[in-house]
DSSP file (Angstrom, degrees, kcal/mol; ACC not computed):
  #  RESIDUE AA STRUCTURE BP1 BP2  ACC     N-H-->O    O-->H-N    N-H-->O    O-->H-N    TCO  KAPPA ALPHA  PHI   PSI    X-CA   Y-CA   Z-CA
    1    1 A X              0   0    0      0, 0.0     2,-0.2     0, 0.0     0, 0.0   0.000 360.0 360.0 360.0 123.9    3.0   16.2  -12.1
    2    2 A X        -     0   0    0      1,-0.1     2,-0.6    72,-0.0     5,-0.1  -0.506 360.0-121.5 -79.9 147.8    4.4   14.5   -9.0
    3    3 A X        +     0   0    0     -2,-0.2     2,-0.3    67,-0.1    26,-0.1  -0.820  40.7 178.2 -88.8 122.9    2.4   12.2   -6.9
    4    4 A X     >  -     0   0    0     -2,-0.6     4,-2.5     1,-0.1     5,-0.2  -0.762  44.5-104.2-120.8 165.2    2.4   13.6   -3.3
    5    5 A X  H  > S+     0   0    0     -2,-0.3     4,-2.5     1,-0.2    21,-0.3   0.887 121.6  53.0 -56.2 -39.0    0.8   12.6   -0.1
    6    6 A X  H  > S+     0   0    0      2,-0.2     4,-2.1     1,-0.2    -1,-0.2   0.924 110.5  46.4 -63.6 -43.8   -1.9   15.3   -0.5
    7    7 A X  H  > S+     0   0    0      2,-0.2     4,-2.4     1,-0.2    -1,-0.2   0.891 113.0  50.0 -65.7 -39.0   -2.8   14.1   -4.0
    8    8 A X  H  X S+     0   0    0     -4,-2.5     4,-2.4     2,-0.2    -2,-0.2   0.892 110.5  49.4 -66.8 -39.1   -2.9   10.5   -2.7
    9    9 A X  H  X S+     0   0    0     -4,-2.5     4,-1.9     2,-0.2    -2,-0.2   0.863 111.3  49.2 -68.3 -35.0   -5.2   11.4    0.2
   10   10 A X  H  X S+     0   0    0     -4,-2.1     4,-1.9     2,-0.2     5,-0.2   0.908 110.0  51.9 -66.4 -42.4   -7.5   13.3   -2.2
   11   11 A X  H  X>S+     0   0    0     -4,-2.4     4,-3.3     1,-0.2     5,-0.6   0.922 108.7  51.1 -57.5 -45.7   -7.5   10.3   -4.5
   12   12 A X  H  X5S+     0   0    0     -4,-2.4     4,-1.8     1,-0.2     8,-0.4   0.906 106.8  54.5 -60.1 -42.8   -8.5    8.1   -1.5
   13   13 A X  H  <5S+     0   0    0     -4,-1.9    -1,-0.2     1,-0.2    -2,-0.2   0.914 120.3  30.1 -57.1 -45.9  -11.3   10.5   -0.6
   14   14 A X  H  <5S+     0   0    0     -4,-1.9     3,-0.2     2,-0.1    -2,-0.2   0.844 133.0  28.0 -86.3 -35.5  -12.9   10.3   -4.1
   15   15 A X  H  <5S+     0   0    0     -4,-3.3    -3,-0.2    -5,-0.2    -2,-0.2   0.705 130.5  30.4-103.4 -23.3  -11.9    6.8   -5.3
   16   16 A X    >X< +     0   0    0     -4,-1.8     4,-2.0    -5,-0.6     3,-0.7  -0.486  65.9 162.0-133.2  62.3  -11.6    4.8   -2.0
   17   17 A X  H 3> S+     0   0    0      1,-0.3     4,-3.0    -3,-0.2     5,-0.2   0.812  72.5  57.7 -60.4 -32.6  -14.1    6.4    0.4
   18   18 A X  H 3> S+     0   0    0      1,-0.2     4,-1.8     2,-0.2    -1,-0.3   0.907 108.7  46.8 -65.4 -37.9  -14.3    3.5    2.8
   19   19 A X  H <>>S+     0   0    0     -3,-0.7     5,-2.5     2,-0.2     4,-0.5   0.916 113.6  48.9 -65.7 -42.3  -10.5    3.7    3.3
   20   20 A X  H ><5S+     0   0    0     -4,-2.0     3,-1.3    -8,-0.4    -2,-0.2   0.933 110.7  49.2 -63.6 -45.7  -10.7    7.5    3.8
   21   21 A X  H 3<5S+     0   0    0     -4,-3.0    -1,-0.2     1,-0.3    -2,-0.2   0.864 108.2  54.8 -62.0 -36.3  -13.6    7.2    6.3
   22   22 A X  H 3<5S-     0   0    0     -4,-1.8    -1,-0.3    -5,-0.2    17,-0.2   0.578 124.1-104.7 -75.8  -8.5  -11.6    4.6    8.2
   23   23 A X  T <<5 +     0   0    0     -3,-1.3     2,-0.4    -4,-0.5    16,-0.3   0.609  59.8 160.8 101.0  13.4   -8.7    7.0    8.5
   24   24 A X      < +     0   0    0     -5,-2.5     2,-0.4    14,-0.1    -1,-0.3  -0.561  15.7 171.9 -70.9 122.6   -6.2    5.6    6.0
   25   25 A X  E     -A   37   0A   0     12,-2.7    12,-3.1    -2,-0.4     2,-0.4  -0.998  33.0-129.5-138.4 135.3   -3.7    8.5    5.1
   26   26 A X  E     +A   36   0A   0     -2,-0.4    10,-0.3   -21,-0.3   -17,-0.1  -0.697  22.7 179.5 -80.4 130.2   -0.5    8.7    3.2
   27   27 A X  E     -     0   0A   0      8,-3.1     2,-0.3    -2,-0.4     9,-0.2   0.803  62.9  -8.6 -98.7 -40.3    2.3   10.4    5.2
   28   28 A X  E     -A   35   0A   0      7,-1.5     7,-2.8   -23,-0.1    -1,-0.4  -0.994  53.2-174.8-157.7 154.9    5.2   10.2    2.7
   29   29 A X  E     +A   34   0A   0     -2,-0.3     2,-0.2     5,-0.2     5,-0.2  -0.968  13.3 155.2-152.2 136.8    6.2    8.7   -0.6
   30   30 A X        -     0   0    0      3,-2.5    40,-0.1    -2,-0.3    -2,-0.0  -0.739  61.4 -69.1-142.2-165.9    9.5    8.7   -2.5
   31   31 A X  S    S+     0   0    0     -2,-0.2     3,-0.1     1,-0.2    40,-0.0   0.751 128.9  21.4 -65.2 -24.5   11.2    6.5   -5.1
   32   32 A X  S    S+     0   0    0      1,-0.2    73,-1.9    73,-0.1     2,-0.3   0.606 120.4  42.3-118.1 -16.1   11.8    3.6   -2.7
   33   33 A X        -     0   0    0     71,-0.2    -3,-2.5    70,-0.2     2,-0.4  -0.981  46.8-169.0-143.5 145.2    9.3    3.9    0.2
   34   34 A X  E     -AB  29 102A   0     68,-2.1    68,-2.3    -2,-0.3     2,-0.5  -1.000  10.3-161.4-133.0 134.7    5.7    4.7    1.0
   35   35 A X  E     +AB  28 101A   0     -7,-2.8    -8,-3.1    -2,-0.4    -7,-1.5  -0.969  11.5 177.3-119.7 124.4    4.4    5.4    4.5
   36   36 A X  E     -AB  26 100A   0     64,-2.8    64,-3.7    -2,-0.5     2,-0.3  -0.980   8.3-162.4-127.5 136.9    0.7    5.1    5.3
   37   37 A X  E     -AB  25  99A   0    -12,-3.1   -12,-2.7    -2,-0.4     2,-0.3  -0.819  10.6-178.6-118.5 159.6   -1.0    5.5    8.7
   38   38 A X  E     - B   0  98A   0     60,-1.9    60,-3.1    -2,-0.3     2,-0.4  -0.951  17.8-141.8-152.6 138.6   -4.3    4.6   10.2
   39   39 A X  E     - B   0  97A   0     -2,-0.3     2,-0.3   -16,-0.3    58,-0.2  -0.857  24.7-112.2-107.7 135.6   -5.5    5.3   13.7
   40   40 A X        +     0   0    0     56,-2.6     2,-0.3    -2,-0.4    56,-0.1  -0.485  54.0 153.8 -64.0 122.4   -7.7    2.9   15.7
   41   41 A X    >   -     0   0    0     -2,-0.3     3,-0.9   -19,-0.1     4,-0.3  -0.861  59.6 -90.9-141.8 175.2  -11.1    4.6   16.1
   42   42 A X  G >  S+     0   0    0     -2,-0.3     3,-1.1     1,-0.2     7,-0.1   0.888 121.0  57.2 -56.9 -41.7  -14.7    3.5   16.7
   43   43 A X  G 3  S+     0   0    0      1,-0.2    -1,-0.2   -22,-0.1   -21,-0.1   0.728 115.1  35.4 -66.9 -22.8  -15.4    3.3   13.0
   44   44 A X  G <  S+     0   0    0     -3,-0.9     8,-2.8    -5,-0.1    -1,-0.2   0.158  93.2 112.9-119.3  19.7  -12.6    0.8   12.3
   45   45 A X  B <   -F   51   0B   0     -3,-1.1     6,-0.2    -4,-0.3     2,-0.2  -0.498  52.8-140.8 -92.8 162.6  -12.6   -1.4   15.4
   46   46 A X    >   -     0   0    0      4,-2.6     3,-1.6    -2,-0.2     4,-0.2  -0.533  42.4 -88.7-105.5 178.3  -13.5   -5.0   15.8
   47   47 A X  T 3  S+     0   0    0      1,-0.3    -2,-0.0    -2,-0.2     5,-0.0   0.619 123.9  64.0 -66.6  -9.6  -15.4   -6.5   18.8
   48   48 A X  T 3  S-     0   0    0      2,-0.2    -1,-0.3     3,-0.0     3,-0.1   0.190 117.0-108.3 -99.9  15.6  -12.1   -7.0   20.7
   49   49 A X  S <  S+     0   0    0     -3,-1.6     2,-0.3     1,-0.3    -2,-0.1   0.850  86.4 100.7  60.1  39.6  -11.4   -3.2   20.9
   50   50 A X  S    S-     0   0    0     -4,-0.2    -4,-2.6    45,-0.1    -1,-0.3  -0.866  84.8 -67.9-137.6 176.4   -8.6   -3.3   18.3
   51   51 A X  B     -F   45   0B   0     43,-2.9    43,-0.3    -2,-0.3    -6,-0.2  -0.468  53.8-110.5 -72.9 133.1   -8.3   -2.3   14.7
   52   52 A X    >>  -     0   0    0     -8,-2.8     4,-1.6    -2,-0.2     3,-0.8  -0.333  24.8-124.3 -59.1 138.8  -10.2   -4.6   12.3
   53   53 A X  H 3> S+     0   0    0      1,-0.3     4,-2.2     2,-0.2    -1,-0.1   0.832 108.3  58.1 -58.7 -34.8   -7.8   -6.7   10.1
   54   54 A X  H 3> S+     0   0    0      2,-0.2     4,-2.0     1,-0.2    -1,-0.3   0.827 102.7  53.2 -68.8 -30.7   -9.3   -5.4    6.9
   55   55 A X  H <> S+     0   0    0     -3,-0.8     4,-2.0     2,-0.2    -1,-0.2   0.904 108.9  49.6 -68.7 -41.3   -8.6   -1.8    7.8
   56   56 A X  H  X S+     0   0    0     -4,-1.6     4,-2.7     1,-0.2    -2,-0.2   0.911 109.7  53.1 -60.1 -40.5   -5.0   -2.7    8.4
   57   57 A X  H  X S+     0   0    0     -4,-2.2     4,-3.0     1,-0.2     5,-0.2   0.874 105.2  53.4 -63.2 -38.3   -5.1   -4.4    5.0
   58   58 A X  H  X S+     0   0    0     -4,-2.0     4,-2.2     2,-0.2    -1,-0.2   0.934 112.7  43.8 -61.7 -45.4   -6.4   -1.3    3.3
   59   59 A X  H  X S+     0   0    0     -4,-2.0     4,-1.7     2,-0.2    -2,-0.2   0.918 115.8  47.6 -66.7 -43.2   -3.5    0.8    4.7
   60   60 A X  H  X S+     0   0    0     -4,-2.7     4,-1.3     1,-0.2    -2,-0.2   0.931 113.0  48.0 -64.2 -45.9   -0.9   -1.9    3.9
   61   61 A X  H  X S+     0   0    0     -4,-3.0     4,-3.2     1,-0.2     3,-0.3   0.900 108.9  54.3 -62.7 -39.8   -2.2   -2.4    0.4
   62   62 A X  H  X S+     0   0    0     -4,-2.2     4,-2.7    -5,-0.2     5,-0.3   0.864 102.3  57.6 -64.9 -33.8   -2.2    1.3   -0.3
   63   63 A X  H  X S+     0   0    0     -4,-1.7     4,-0.7     1,-0.2    -1,-0.2   0.860 115.4  36.9 -64.4 -33.3    1.4    1.6    0.8
   64   64 A X  H  X S+     0   0    0     -4,-1.3     4,-2.0    -3,-0.3    -2,-0.2   0.893 118.2  49.4 -81.8 -42.9    2.4   -0.9   -1.9
   65   65 A X  H  X S+     0   0    0     -4,-3.2     4,-2.9     1,-0.2     5,-0.2   0.850 106.4  54.9 -66.7 -36.3   -0.1    0.3   -4.5
   66   66 A X  H  X S+     0   0    0     -4,-2.7     4,-2.2    -5,-0.2    -1,-0.2   0.902 108.9  48.9 -65.4 -39.6    0.8    4.0   -4.2
   67   67 A X  H  X S+     0   0    0     -4,-0.7     4,-2.3    -5,-0.3    -2,-0.2   0.927 112.1  49.4 -61.6 -44.3    4.4    3.1   -4.9
   68   68 A X  H  X S+     0   0    0     -4,-2.0     4,-2.4     1,-0.2    -2,-0.2   0.935 110.9  48.6 -61.2 -47.8    3.3    1.0   -7.9
   69   69 A X  H  X S+     0   0    0     -4,-2.9     4,-2.5     1,-0.2    -1,-0.2   0.892 110.8  52.0 -60.1 -40.6    1.1    3.9   -9.3
   70   70 A X  H  X S+     0   0    0     -4,-2.2     4,-2.1     1,-0.2    -1,-0.2   0.919 111.5  45.7 -62.7 -45.0    4.0    6.3   -8.9
   71   71 A X  H  X S+     0   0    0     -4,-2.3     4,-1.5     2,-0.2    -2,-0.2   0.896 112.8  49.8 -67.6 -40.8    6.4    4.1  -10.8
   72   72 A X  H  X>S+     0   0    0     -4,-2.4     4,-0.9     2,-0.2     5,-0.7   0.931 111.2  49.4 -64.0 -45.0    4.0    3.4  -13.6
   73   73 A X  H ><5S+     0   0    0     -4,-2.5     3,-0.8     1,-0.2    -2,-0.2   0.911 109.9  51.7 -60.1 -42.6    3.2    7.1  -14.0
   74   74 A X  H 3<5S+     0   0    0     -4,-2.1    -1,-0.2     1,-0.2    -2,-0.2   0.788 101.7  61.6 -65.9 -27.7    6.9    7.9  -14.1
   75   75 A X  H 3<5S-     0   0    0     -4,-1.5    -1,-0.2    -3,-0.3    -2,-0.2   0.775  95.9-140.7 -70.1 -25.2    7.5    5.3  -16.8
   76   76 A X  T <<5 +     0   0    0     -4,-0.9     2,-0.2    -3,-0.8    -3,-0.1   0.538  63.6 115.4  75.3   5.7    5.1    7.2  -19.2
   77   77 A X  S   <S-     0   0    0     -5,-0.7     2,-0.7     2,-0.0    -1,-0.3  -0.671  75.5-109.2-104.9 160.2    3.8    3.8  -20.4
   78   78 A X        +     0   0    0     72,-0.3    72,-3.4    -2,-0.2     2,-0.4  -0.820  48.6 166.6 -89.1 115.5    0.3    2.3  -20.1
   79   79 A X  E     -C  149   0A   0     -2,-0.7     2,-0.3    70,-0.3    70,-0.2  -0.997  27.2-141.5-134.9 130.6    0.7   -0.6  -17.6
   80   80 A X  E     -C  148   0A   0     68,-2.9    68,-1.7    -2,-0.4     2,-0.4  -0.639  17.4-164.8 -89.1 151.3   -2.1   -2.5  -15.8
   81   81 A X  E     +C  147   0A   0     -2,-0.3     2,-0.3    66,-0.2    66,-0.2  -0.995  11.7 168.6-138.3 142.8   -1.7   -3.5  -12.2
   82   82 A X  E     -C  146   0A   0     64,-1.8    64,-3.0    -2,-0.4     2,-0.5  -0.976  35.2-122.9-155.0 135.6   -3.7   -6.0  -10.1
   83   83 A X  E     +C  145   0A   0     -2,-0.3    62,-0.2    62,-0.2     3,-0.1  -0.715  28.5 178.2 -76.9 124.7   -3.3   -7.7   -6.7
   84   84 A X  E     -     0   0A   0     60,-3.1     2,-0.3    -2,-0.5    -1,-0.2   0.657  61.8 -11.0-104.1 -20.6   -3.3  -11.4   -7.4
   85   85 A X  E     -C  144   0A   0     59,-1.1    59,-3.1     2,-0.0    -1,-0.4  -0.975  56.9-166.8-166.1 162.6   -2.8  -12.7   -3.8
   86   86 A X  E     -C  143   0A   0     -2,-0.3     2,-0.3    57,-0.2    57,-0.2  -0.991   3.7-163.9-153.7 155.3   -1.9  -11.6   -0.3
   87   87 A X  E     -C  142   0A   0     55,-2.1    55,-2.6    -2,-0.3     2,-0.3  -0.950  10.3-165.2-133.0 155.6   -1.0  -13.0    3.0
   88   88 A X  E     -C  141   0A   0     -2,-0.3     2,-0.4    53,-0.2    53,-0.2  -0.996   9.9-162.2-143.7 147.7   -0.9  -11.4    6.4
   89   89 A X  E     -C  140   0A   0     51,-2.3    51,-2.3    -2,-0.3     2,-0.5  -0.999   9.3-158.2-128.9 131.5    0.5  -12.1    9.9
   90   90 A X  E     +C  139   0A   0     -2,-0.4    49,-0.3    49,-0.2     3,-0.1  -0.946  19.5 164.9-114.3 122.8   -0.8  -10.5   13.0
   91   91 A X        +     0   0    0     47,-2.3     2,-0.3    -2,-0.5    48,-0.2   0.579  62.6  18.2-114.9 -14.0    1.6  -10.3   16.0
   92   92 A X  S    S-     0   0    0     46,-1.4    -1,-0.3    44,-0.1     2,-0.1  -0.989  88.2 -85.0-156.2 152.5    0.0   -7.8   18.4
   93   93 A X        -     0   0    0     -2,-0.3     2,-1.0     1,-0.1    46,-0.1  -0.408  44.7-129.5 -60.2 131.4   -3.3   -6.1   19.0
   94   94 A X        +     0   0    0    -43,-0.3   -43,-2.9    -2,-0.1     2,-0.3  -0.757  47.5 145.3 -92.6 102.1   -3.5   -3.0   16.7
   95   95 A X        +     0   0    0     -2,-1.0    38,-0.4   -45,-0.2     2,-0.1  -0.926  48.1  13.3-131.2 158.3   -4.5    0.0   18.8
   96   96 A X  S    S-     0   0    0     -2,-0.3   -56,-2.6   -56,-0.1     2,-0.5  -0.428 116.4 -15.2  75.8-155.0   -3.5    3.7   18.6
   97   97 A X  E     -B   39   0A   0    -58,-0.2     2,-0.5    -2,-0.1   -58,-0.2  -0.746  65.1-161.0 -89.3 125.0   -1.8    4.9   15.4
   98   98 A X  E     -B   38   0A   0    -60,-3.1   -60,-1.9    -2,-0.5     2,-0.5  -0.911   1.8-156.6-109.1 131.2   -0.5    2.2   13.1
   99   99 A X  E     -BD  37 131A   0     32,-2.8    32,-2.2    -2,-0.5     2,-0.5  -0.933   3.2-161.5-112.8 121.1    2.2    3.1   10.5
  100  100 A X  E     -BD  36 130A   0    -64,-3.7   -64,-2.8    -2,-0.5     2,-0.4  -0.881   9.7-171.8-103.5 129.0    2.6    0.8    7.5
  101  101 A X  E     -BD  35 129A   0     28,-1.9    28,-2.0    -2,-0.5     2,-0.5  -0.979  11.1-170.1-126.2 130.3    5.8    1.1    5.5
  102  102 A X  E     +B   34   0A   0    -68,-2.3   -68,-2.1    -2,-0.4    26,-0.2  -0.983   5.9 178.3-115.9 125.5    6.7   -0.5    2.2
  103  103 A X        +     0   0    0     24,-0.5     3,-0.3    -2,-0.5   -70,-0.2  -0.075  48.8 107.9-113.0  30.8   10.3   -0.2    1.1
  104  104 A X     >  +     0   0    0     23,-0.2     4,-1.3     1,-0.2     3,-0.4   0.004  28.3 121.0-105.7  28.9   10.1   -2.1   -2.2
  105  105 A X  H  > S+     0   0    0    -73,-1.9     4,-1.9     1,-0.2    -1,-0.2   0.862  74.3  56.9 -58.3 -37.4   10.4    0.6   -4.8
  106  106 A X  H  > S+     0   0    0     -3,-0.3     4,-1.9   -74,-0.2    -1,-0.2   0.867 101.5  56.4 -63.9 -37.0   13.5   -1.1   -6.3
  107  107 A X  H  > S+     0   0    0     -3,-0.4     4,-2.1     1,-0.2    -1,-0.2   0.890 106.6  50.3 -61.2 -38.8   11.5   -4.3   -6.9
  108  108 A X  H  X S+     0   0    0     -4,-1.3     4,-3.1     2,-0.2     5,-0.3   0.920 106.1  55.4 -65.3 -43.9    9.0   -2.4   -9.0
  109  109 A X  H  X S+     0   0    0     -4,-1.9     4,-2.1     1,-0.2     5,-0.2   0.929 110.4  45.3 -53.8 -48.6   11.7   -0.7  -11.1
  110  110 A X  H  X S+     0   0    0     -4,-1.9     4,-1.9     1,-0.2    -1,-0.2   0.929 116.6  43.8 -64.2 -47.1   13.1   -4.1  -12.1
  111  111 A X  H  X S+     0   0    0     -4,-2.1     4,-2.6     1,-0.2    -1,-0.2   0.871 112.3  53.3 -68.0 -37.0    9.8   -5.7  -12.9
  112  112 A X  H  X S+     0   0    0     -4,-3.1     4,-2.4     2,-0.2     5,-0.2   0.915 108.7  48.9 -65.7 -43.5    8.5   -2.6  -14.7
  113  113 A X  H  X S+     0   0    0     -4,-2.1     4,-2.6    -5,-0.3     5,-0.2   0.933 113.8  47.1 -60.0 -45.6   11.5   -2.5  -17.0
  114  114 A X  H  X S+     0   0    0     -4,-1.9     4,-2.5     1,-0.2     6,-0.4   0.902 111.7  50.3 -64.5 -41.7   11.1   -6.2  -17.8
  115  115 A X  H  X S+     0   0    0     -4,-2.6     4,-1.8     1,-0.2    34,-0.3   0.901 114.3  44.2 -63.8 -41.3    7.3   -5.9  -18.4
  116  116 A X  H  < S+     0   0    0     -4,-2.4    -2,-0.2     2,-0.2    -1,-0.2   0.908 116.9  45.3 -70.7 -42.6    7.8   -3.0  -20.8
  117  117 A X  H  < S+     0   0    0     -4,-2.6    -2,-0.2    -5,-0.2    -1,-0.2   0.897 125.5  29.5 -69.1 -40.9   10.8   -4.6  -22.7
  118  118 A X  H  < S-     0   0    0     -4,-2.5    -2,-0.2    -5,-0.2    -3,-0.2   0.721  91.3-135.2 -94.5 -22.8    9.3   -8.1  -23.0
  119  119 A X     <  +     0   0    0     -4,-1.8     2,-0.3    -5,-0.4    -4,-0.1   0.508  66.0 124.2  76.6   3.6    5.5   -7.3  -23.2
  120  120 A X        -     0   0    0     -6,-0.4    -1,-0.3     1,-0.1    29,-0.3  -0.686  69.0-100.7 -97.5 150.8    5.0  -10.1  -20.8
  121  121 A X        -     0   0    0     -2,-0.3     2,-0.3    27,-0.1    27,-0.2  -0.338  37.1-160.7 -65.4 148.8    3.2   -9.9  -17.4
  122  122 A X  E     - E   0 147A   0     25,-2.8    25,-2.9    -2,-0.0     2,-0.4  -0.945   6.1-146.4-129.4 150.8    5.4   -9.8  -14.3
  123  123 A X  E     - E   0 146A   0     -2,-0.3     2,-0.4    23,-0.2    23,-0.2  -0.941  12.0-171.8-119.4 146.1    4.6  -10.5  -10.7
  124  124 A X  E     - E   0 145A   0     21,-2.6    21,-3.2    -2,-0.4     2,-0.6  -1.000  16.0-146.1-135.4 131.1    6.1   -8.7   -7.6
  125  125 A X  E     - E   0 144A   0     -2,-0.4     2,-0.4    19,-0.2    19,-0.2  -0.890  23.7-172.7 -97.3 119.4    5.8   -9.6   -4.0
  126  126 A X  E     - E   0 143A   0     17,-3.0    17,-2.9    -2,-0.6     2,-0.4  -0.934   9.6-148.3-118.8 136.2    5.7   -6.4   -1.9
  127  127 A X  E     - E   0 142A   0     -2,-0.4   -24,-0.5    15,-0.2     2,-0.4  -0.825  10.1-172.1-107.0 139.3    5.8   -6.3    1.9
  128  128 A X  E     - E   0 141A   0     13,-2.8    13,-2.7    -2,-0.4     2,-0.5  -0.994  10.4-157.9-128.4 124.5    4.2   -3.7    4.2
  129  129 A X  E     -DE 101 140A   0    -28,-2.0   -28,-1.9    -2,-0.4     2,-0.5  -0.888   4.3-151.5-108.1 128.6    5.0   -3.8    7.9
  130  130 A X  E     +DE 100 139A   0      9,-3.3     8,-2.9    -2,-0.5     9,-1.4  -0.856  16.5 179.9-101.1 128.0    2.7   -2.2   10.4
  131  131 A X  E     -DE  99 137A   0    -32,-2.2   -32,-2.8    -2,-0.5     6,-0.2  -0.934  20.0-130.2-125.1 150.5    4.1   -0.8   13.7
  132  132 A X    >   -     0   0    0      4,-2.5     3,-1.9    -2,-0.3   -34,-0.1  -0.187  43.6 -83.9 -86.7-174.5    2.3    0.9   16.6
  133  133 A X  T 3  S+     0   0    0    -38,-0.4   -35,-0.1     1,-0.3   -37,-0.1   0.717 129.4  56.7 -66.5 -20.6    3.4    4.1   18.3
  134  134 A X  T 3  S-     0   0    0      2,-0.1    -1,-0.3     0, 0.0     3,-0.1   0.466 119.9-109.2 -86.9  -1.8    5.8    2.2   20.5
  135  135 A X  S <  S+     0   0    0     -3,-1.9     2,-0.4     1,-0.3    -2,-0.1   0.580  72.4 141.5  85.2  10.6    7.6    0.9   17.4
  136  136 A X        -     0   0    0      1,-0.1    -4,-2.5     2,-0.0    -1,-0.3  -0.704  56.9-114.2 -88.8 135.9    6.3   -2.7   17.9
  137  137 A X  E     + E   0 131A   0     -2,-0.4    -6,-0.3    -6,-0.2     3,-0.1  -0.504  36.4 171.7 -69.5 128.8    5.3   -4.7   14.9
  138  138 A X  E     -     0   0A   0     -8,-2.9   -47,-2.3     1,-0.4   -46,-1.4   0.700  63.6  -2.7-107.3 -30.4    1.5   -5.4   14.9
  139  139 A X  E     -CE  90 130A   0     -9,-1.4    -9,-3.3   -49,-0.3     2,-0.4  -0.992  50.6-152.9-160.4 155.1    1.1   -6.9   11.4
  140  140 A X  E     -CE  89 129A   0    -51,-2.3   -51,-2.3    -2,-0.3     2,-0.4  -0.998  14.4-168.6-133.1 129.0    2.9   -7.8    8.2
  141  141 A X  E     -CE  88 128A   0    -13,-2.7   -13,-2.8    -2,-0.4     2,-0.5  -0.937   6.2-164.2-117.1 139.4    1.2   -8.0    4.8
  142  142 A X  E     -CE  87 127A   0    -55,-2.6   -55,-2.1    -2,-0.4     2,-0.5  -0.990   9.7-168.3-122.2 122.2    2.6   -9.3    1.6
  143  143 A X  E     -CE  86 126A   0    -17,-2.9   -17,-3.0    -2,-0.5     2,-0.7  -0.929  13.4-147.2-111.3 129.9    0.8   -8.4   -1.6
  144  144 A X  E     -CE  85 125A   0    -59,-3.1   -60,-3.1    -2,-0.5   -59,-1.1  -0.876  20.9-165.3 -94.9 116.9    1.6  -10.1   -4.9
  145  145 A X  E     -CE  83 124A   0    -21,-3.2   -21,-2.6    -2,-0.7     2,-0.5  -0.828   8.4-154.1-102.8 139.7    1.1   -7.6   -7.7
  146  146 A X  E     -CE  82 123A   0    -64,-3.0   -64,-1.8    -2,-0.4     2,-0.4  -0.950  15.2-175.2-109.5 132.1    0.8   -8.5  -11.4
  147  147 A X  E     +CE  81 122A   0    -25,-2.9   -25,-2.8    -2,-0.5     2,-0.3  -0.958   6.4 177.3-127.3 148.8    1.8   -5.9  -13.9
  148  148 A X  E     -C   80   0A   0    -68,-1.7   -68,-2.9    -2,-0.4     2,-0.2  -0.962  29.4-122.1-151.7 131.0    1.5   -5.9  -17.7
  149  149 A X  E     -C   79   0A   0    -34,-0.3     2,-0.3    -2,-0.3   -70,-0.3  -0.527  29.0-136.4 -71.3 135.4    2.4   -3.3  -20.3
  150  150 A X              0   0    0    -72,-3.4   -72,-0.3    -2,-0.2    -1,-0.0  -0.668 360.0 360.0 -91.4 149.0   -0.6   -2.5  -22.5
  151  151 A X              0   0    0     -2,-0.3    -1,-0.1   -32,-0.1   -72,-0.1   0.465 360.0 360.0 -92.0 360.0   -0.1   -2.1  -26.3
C-alpha cells in the first residue's frame, strides 16, 4: 500500500487533529520530496495577524516526518523515529498560503540502511523551507530525527 497525500491527510485528521483543524495538508509526496501547505486563517493566527509559529512548525515537521514514515514503511523493517531537536528561522510575516517543502529523501535512505545494517541509532537533520504565494521564504525549520531499527 502506497502512502499518498489523501492517506496522509486522513491520518492527520484522526491522529493529529490540531494540525488538521489548523489547516495542515499534504499536497504531494514522492521518494525524495514532500510538500505540505497551511493557510493563514483565524484559527491559526497570532496577535500580529500572521500565522502562529507553532502552526508553521506543525506543517514543516509533517513534511519531514511523512517522508520518514514513507521510507520506513518501504523498508519493511520495524524502525522507531523521534524528533530530538529542532531550530527555526523566521524571515517574513506568514500570511496567505504557506508551502513547506522537504527535499531530503536521499538522507533518509542512507541513514535507514545504516541503522538496519548496524542496529545502531542514527540521526538525520532534515530541512523544510516555507514560502508564501509570492515564492518568498517566510521560515526555515531544521528537524533532527533519530531512527533506530527494532529487533
